[in-house]
SEBA-118587 format. One line per 3 residues: number of its first residue (from 1); their letters; for each residue x, z, y of C-alpha. Coordinates in pm, 1 decimal. Layout:
! residues N
NUM) a) X/Z/Y | ... $
//
This chain:
! residues 167
1) xxx) 14626.1/13394.1/10380.7 | 14280.2/13323.0/10242.0 | 14121.7/13311.4/10583.0 $
4) xxx) 14382.2/13067.0/10704.9 | 14303.0/12830.1/10421.5 | 13925.2/12859.8/10477.2 $
7) xxx) 13970.3/12799.6/10850.6 | 14190.7/12501.5/10774.3 | 13926.6/12351.4/10538.2 $
10) xxx) 13643.9/12409.2/10801.4 | 13859.3/12240.0/11072.4 | 13934.3/11937.6/10835.3 $
13) xxx) 13561.3/11918.9/10755.2 | 13467.7/11909.4/11113.8 | 13732.2/11645.4/11210.2 $
16) xxx) 13610.1/11444.7/10901.5 | 13255.3/11453.6/11013.6 | 13342.4/11344.4/11368.0 $
19) xxx) 13554.5/11066.1/11227.3 | 13288.5/10949.2/10976.9 | 13027.9/10948.0/11273.5 $
22) xxx) 13258.0/10742.8/11479.6 | 13322.3/10491.1/11202.7 | 12935.2/10465.9/11136.9 $
25) xxx) 12880.5/10417.6/11510.9 | 13151.6/10148.2/11527.7 | 13010.4/9976.5/11222.3 $
28) xxx) 12658.0/9961.5/11382.3 | 12817.6/9819.1/11704.3 | 13018.5/9564.4/11493.9 $
31) xxx) 12701.9/9463.2/11312.7 | 12542.2/9407.2/11647.9 | 12252.9/9625.6/11557.6 $
34) xxx) 12270.5/9818.9/11875.3 | 12370.0/9587.9/12155.2 | 12280.4/9224.0/12107.9 $
37) xxx) 11905.1/9154.1/12138.0 | 11988.9/8796.7/12241.7 | 12154.7/8724.4/11909.9 $
40) xxx) 11855.3/8856.2/11713.9 | 11621.3/8638.0/11927.7 | 11841.1/8334.8/11875.9 $
43) xxx) 11836.0/8398.4/11497.7 | 11462.2/8422.7/11497.6 | 11429.8/8108.1/11702.8 $
46) xxx) 11664.2/7906.8/11468.6 | 11483.9/8030.3/11146.3 | 11124.2/8054.3/11246.7 $
49) xxx) 11030.3/7874.6/11573.4 | 10840.4/7560.5/11501.2 | 10761.1/7662.0/11140.1 $
52) xxx) 10398.6/7591.5/11015.6 | 10181.7/7867.4/10888.7 | 9915.2/7704.1/10674.2 $
55) xxx) 9564.3/7851.8/10657.9 | 9241.1/7747.7/10501.3 | 9085.3/7610.8/10818.1 $
58) xxx) 9364.9/7621.4/11072.2 | 9718.9/7482.8/11087.2 | 9927.7/7715.6/11300.7 $
61) xxx) 10277.0/7680.0/11426.7 | 10511.0/7950.9/11553.7 | 10553.5/7839.5/11918.1 $
64) xxx) 10797.6/8093.2/12044.3 | 10951.3/8425.5/11955.3 | 11093.1/8687.4/12195.8 $
67) xxx) 11263.8/9022.4/12105.4 | 11263.2/9329.1/12320.3 | 11453.3/9661.7/12286.8 $
70) xxx) 11254.0/9985.5/12289.6 | 11155.5/10111.5/12635.1 | 11109.7/10479.5/12562.3 $
73) xxx) 11391.6/10728.7/12568.4 | 11299.8/10834.8/12212.9 | 11311.0/10478.9/12092.6 $
76) xxx) 11645.2/10413.2/12252.6 | 11792.9/10722.1/12091.3 | 11654.9/10628.7/11755.1 $
79) xxx) 11788.8/10275.8/11801.2 | 12149.3/10416.9/11851.9 | 12124.5/10685.7/11585.9 $
82) xxx) 11900.2/10570.7/11300.4 | 11814.9/10205.2/11275.9 | 11724.6/9892.4/11460.9 $
85) xxx) 11408.8/9959.3/11658.4 | 11230.7/9722.1/11895.6 | 10942.8/9484.2/11921.5 $
88) xxx) 10889.3/9112.4/11863.8 | 10645.7/8888.9/12035.7 | 10532.3/8577.8/11846.8 $
91) xxx) 10324.9/8299.8/12002.1 | 10107.7/8110.6/11752.2 | 9989.4/7768.4/11839.1 $
94) xxx) 9672.1/7625.4/11694.3 | 9709.3/7246.5/11758.3 | 9404.4/7044.4/11817.9 $
97) xxx) 9188.4/7344.0/11795.9 | 8975.1/7473.0/12080.4 | 8892.9/7847.2/12057.1 $
100) xxx) 8670.3/7964.9/12329.7 | 8738.9/8288.1/12521.8 | 8425.3/8452.8/12387.5 $
103) xxx) 8556.1/8386.5/12033.8 | 8904.8/8517.6/12122.3 | 8739.1/8845.8/12240.1 $
106) xxx) 8592.2/8893.6/11887.7 | 8905.5/8770.5/11732.5 | 9126.2/9009.1/11915.2 $
109) xxx) 8965.9/9306.3/11747.3 | 8970.8/9131.0/11407.2 | 9345.5/9059.0/11430.5 $
112) xxx) 9438.0/9395.5/11576.3 | 9291.1/9571.5/11265.5 | 9608.7/9464.3/11091.7 $
115) xxx) 9854.0/9659.8/11304.7 | 9965.9/9399.6/11554.2 | 9873.8/9394.6/11918.4 $
118) xxx) 9726.5/9078.0/12081.1 | 9906.3/9025.5/12413.7 | 9740.5/8711.9/12538.6 $
121) xxx) 9525.7/8414.7/12420.2 | 9402.1/8101.0/12575.9 | 9324.8/7723.7/12541.3 $
124) xxx) 9539.7/7473.8/12715.3 | 9365.6/7147.3/12816.0 | 9703.1/6962.4/12853.3 $
127) xxx) 9790.6/6966.1/12480.9 | 9446.0/7055.0/12359.7 | 9556.8/7355.6/12156.3 $
130) xxx) 9487.0/7722.5/12151.7 | 9748.4/7996.7/12133.3 | 9765.6/8362.5/12080.9 $
133) xxx) 10059.8/8592.4/12156.7 | 10097.6/8891.2/11914.8 | 10330.8/9181.5/11941.2 $
136) xxx) 10487.4/9322.9/11626.7 | 10649.8/9666.5/11647.7 | 10953.8/9562.6/11448.7 $
139) xxx) 11268.8/9343.0/11438.4 | 11261.7/9309.1/11059.4 | 11223.3/8940.3/10971.1 $
142) xxx) 11008.8/9008.1/10666.8 | 10767.0/9219.5/10877.6 | 10752.8/8957.9/11149.8 $
145) xxx) 10686.8/8670.6/10905.3 | 10421.3/8884.8/10724.0 | 10244.8/8979.0/11048.0 $
148) xxx) 10233.3/8623.0/11173.7 | 10101.2/8504.5/10839.7 | 9838.5/8778.8/10826.8 $
151) xxx) 9731.8/8711.1/11181.4 | 9665.8/8345.6/11094.0 | 9490.7/8455.2/10773.8 $
154) xxx) 9264.8/8706.8/10973.3 | 9173.6/8424.7/11223.5 | 9092.7/8196.0/10925.1 $
157) xxx) 8881.9/8454.7/10759.9 | 8694.1/8514.3/11083.3 | 8614.1/8139.5/11114.6 $
160) xxx) 8510.9/8131.8/10747.1 | 8273.5/8424.3/10789.1 | 8147.7/8274.8/11107.7 $
163) xxx) 8079.9/7947.0/10945.0 | 7896.3/8125.6/10654.1 | 7686.4/8308.3/10905.9 $
166) xx) 7817.4/8653.7/10827.6 | 7943.1/8710.8/11189.6 $
//
């Protein structure tokens, strides 16, 4: 009799665990944390694209934002089981500012000290502005905003130190 009760409790516990896991997975899907990168990118564009990031010497604007899901199998599994994992690319525009390629080469190392990865940089003659595209290993809006602000701050600091003759 006692073994039947224990077996019944174990079976109910197993069924409850499977049911709880299914509900959690459905909640993740309903919250669009797993499937819809496009919605996240659209949200970033509506809330951040075109915003100004003010620095001491430069006035930067967030030109574009793109979101990407993880590419590794481990990242995909973590995305489904644990939390929202992916990467965000942010293009920062420095209007009416010409930053030469030689300076970008030095700036790249300076900006990457802060945990972001510089994807590309250049100066466009058409609108006479420079841009840098940085990759942030997160979808979290606070982390993206902080990383973009810190990148502009690092570039400002670089120019201030260069102007002072320290670099």
